[in-house]
N, C-alpha and C positions, 0 to 999 in steps of 0.2 A: 312612414315604418317600414314600407318594400322599399325604398330608395334606401332608405340606410341601411336595411339587410341583404342589398344587391351591394352596396359597397364594402360591405366587411368581409360578403363571398369571393367578391374580387381579387380584395388584397389578400385575403388568405390561398386563394386558389393562386395569386402570383408571387408569394413567400415561398409555399410549396412547389414550385415550380423554379424559382431561380436556386441557381448555384450558392451553398452555402460556403461563404467564405473559412477558409483553412479548415473544411470540416473532417477530413481524412489526415493522415501522416502515411506520407507512400515511402517507402525506400528503396530508391531504384540503385541496382546492388551493378558493377562493371566488376568481370570475371578477370581471373589471369590468365596467363597463356594456358591452351588448353590443348593448343597443336603445333607445331613443327612446321608443317605446310598445311594446306585446307583441307579437312578429310584426315589427317592422320596426327593421331594422338599423344600428347608427350605422358611417358611413364604408363603405369595402370591405374594408379588412380586417378580421380577430379574431386576438387572439392564440391561439394551440394549447395550449389549459387544462393537457393534460396536461404541457405543459414547464414552466406557472410553479414557479418553485421548485425546479423538477428540477436544477438546477448549483449550487444550495446544500444541494441536502440529495441526492445521488446515492446510488442503492440503494434509494431509499423509492416504495411504490405507489401511484399516485397516483387518488384517489376525489377525482370533483367535487361538490362540493354543489351542488345545483341551486334556484336559487330566479329570479328576474323577469329580471335585470340590468337593468332599464330606468331611463329617467332620468326622464319626464314622466307615463307612466302604462304601471303604478304609479310615483309619483314618488320619488326615493330613499328616501328616507325609509320610505314604504310597502315596498320593495324587500328595501333592508337589513332593515327590522325580520323578513321571512318568511326573507331569509339567514340572522340570527341564531338563527330557530327550528330550523330545519333544520342548520346548522352544530353547535347544541347537542347534536340528537340524535344526528348521527352523531358526535360524538367521544363521548359516553353508551355508543354501541353499538359503536366501539373501542376503548372501555377496556372496557368488559366482556367483551370478547374476548381481550381480554390484549394486546391492542398498544400498542407505544406511538406515541403521537402529533406530528406535525409538522402544524401548519396552516400553509399559505402562501396568503395573502389579496393580491389585486391591484386600485390602484383603490377604485371602490367596495368591493371584496371586502376593502379593509383596513378602509373603515368599521364592513363587518359584522364582523369582527375586535374590533374596539375593543367594540363592543356586545357580544360577546361577553363577551369581557376583562370588562368592567363587569359582567356577570351572573353571571357564576362568581365574582366578588369574594367574592359573597354567598349563594352558594347550597351547601347544606348537601351535595349528593351529586356535588359539583363532585371533578374525579380529584386526585389528591396535585402539588404542584407539579413531582417530577420526572417526572410521567407525561406531561406536555404542552410544545410548545414554540409559539411562533406565531412568523412572520416576515410583514412587513406590508412590499409593494413600492407605491410610488408611492401612497402614501394622501395624497389632497390637505384632507387635516383635520387633520391630523399637522402638528406643526410644523416652520414652514418653508414647508409646503404653502401652495397660493391661496389654500385658508378659513381658515387661521392670520390671516388679517388681519382677519378679522370679528369682534367680540366674542363670546366664548361663550354658546350659548344662541341665538344666528343661526342660523335656518332657509336654508337653502338647496337647491333641488328638493324640501321638504320634508323635508329630514334636519335638525337640530338641530349646528350645528358645535359640538363639543367638543374639546378635550385629552384622550388617550391615559389612561385611568385607573388608576389606581392596580391592579399585581396579583401576585400569588401568582407569576406563569409567567415563566420569563424571554422576550425578545421581542428579533427584530433586526427593526432598518426599514433599509431600500435606497430610495434615490432616486439618479437621475441629475442630474447638476450639468446647470445651465441649464436645466432641464426646469419649462415655466411652470407644470403642474398643483403637483408637488408639490417642486417649486423656485422658488418663485419671490420675488422681493427683499422681504425685511421691510423695505426702506429701499425704499417704493414711487414716493418722489417722485426716485425715480432712474429720470427715466425712458428713457435707452439701456438700463439695465439691464431693465424691462419688456419696451423692444422685443426683448430678446435671449430672454427669457424665454416670449414670444408665437410666436417664432422657433423654441423649444425644443420644443413642443408635439408636434413630430413624434417627439421620443425617448420618449415617456410607453410605448407598448405597448414598449418595448426594456428595458424594469424589469426583470421577473417574469423573464426570459430571459439577465442579465446574469451577469459571472463572479467567482465569490469574488476572484480573484486579483487583479481590476480595480479593486478597492472599496480603500476609505480611511479607515479609521476615524474619526470625529468625535468621538461620546461614546460615555459610559458610565456610568448610574444607576442606582441602588437607589432602590426607592420605598418606603413605608411598608410595605406588603405582602408585601415581600422579594422581588419580583422584579425582573429587573436588564432594563432596556432598553439595549442597543448601538446606536446609529445607524452606518452606512457611506453615504458618496456612491462613485458609480460618477463619477471626475472626466471631464472633457471635454478632447481637446485645442482641435480647432475649435471658434471661438463659432458658435454657431446663425444668428445675425444676419446673419455674413458670407460664412454657407455656399453660397449662391447664386450668389455672386460668381466663387466658382473656376472654374467651369468657362469663366470669361469672360476675366477679369483673370490668371488661373493662380494655383498655390498659393503660390509666394515672393512674389507681390506683397500677398495675402491675408494671408497668414503675418505679414506684416510691420503692416498693418494689424491684426489680431488681438492683436499684443503692441503696441500703442497703445490699441484702445480696451478691453482687457480688463481695466486695471488700476483705471480707470474704471468699467465693469461690476463688478467685485467689491468697488466700497465699496457695492453696494445690496442687501450682504449682510455680514451681521454673522458669520455664521460664516467669512466668508474676512476681514474689516476688524473688528473688534472695538471699534476705538473710534464712540462716538457711539452716539444712540439706534437703536431699532428697532422694530417694530412686534410685536408678540407677542396674539394674541387679543384686538384690538379694545385694549391697551393699550402706553404707548409704554413702552420700558424700553431700560433702560441699560448690563448685565450679558448678557454673550453667551453663549445658551442652547448652545452650541456652541465647541471651541480651533479656535482661527486655525488654518490647514492651509494650507502653501504654496502657491502658485501654479502650482508647475509640474505637472499633470497625469499621474498611471500609466495610464491608457488611451491607447491608439494609435488615432488616429484617431475616425472616425465613422462 
């Protein structure tokens, strides 16, 4: 009887001391550009890092991945390279501790995510496909982003513009409609759409705190390594270009102006108007990468 009790006690103690497989869900947060050079902030505001992806991943525990987050010194390329190394270390640590892992990268953090997915594609120590999911918010290098107008391999602030890599992991991509960094017209000869996207740059920092309930699914693809990428757009009710006029002319007048301009602006995007050529990573294409969606937005206001 004493032997049996001792064995049960030992087994219980071992079970309590052993790490629980997938006991917690960690949200590894990779912030966007915060500094022009180290110590010199970009603009006045900054996204609360702990809130990046929180609405898409409720109940997760945020852990911010530290890296330079800089644009010029270090360059985006140098900064993202450090970010990829630090993100990789954080992923392997969390997996070794038995956590399930979600990664949420915003803006430059999305470039870091793409670099990490490319690295893990050939890393023999990479966690299994079902242990890790990536969320990318407003990556300017993703399809439909400003960087995607340039040929693949072109360096922008030291970082090579590349399409997202094939990955064994599922990836969720989120961007705001008409936001100039992540949703620039892929028909840049539509100058009205260009001006609207430039005005929409103010929406960039809203993306990582967006709500899934406001999102419209644009596409879903499975790549050669088995990972599925699902892309969502956060539609905008008002055009950024005419937003400053609302305080001057009033909403009814500007709403009428929006209704007149929106079809013209939407023709600058293959995702909204699939007819005709568009640019994808420096190449002129004719088949849209997104499915067309209705002009009626789901999001109320801006």
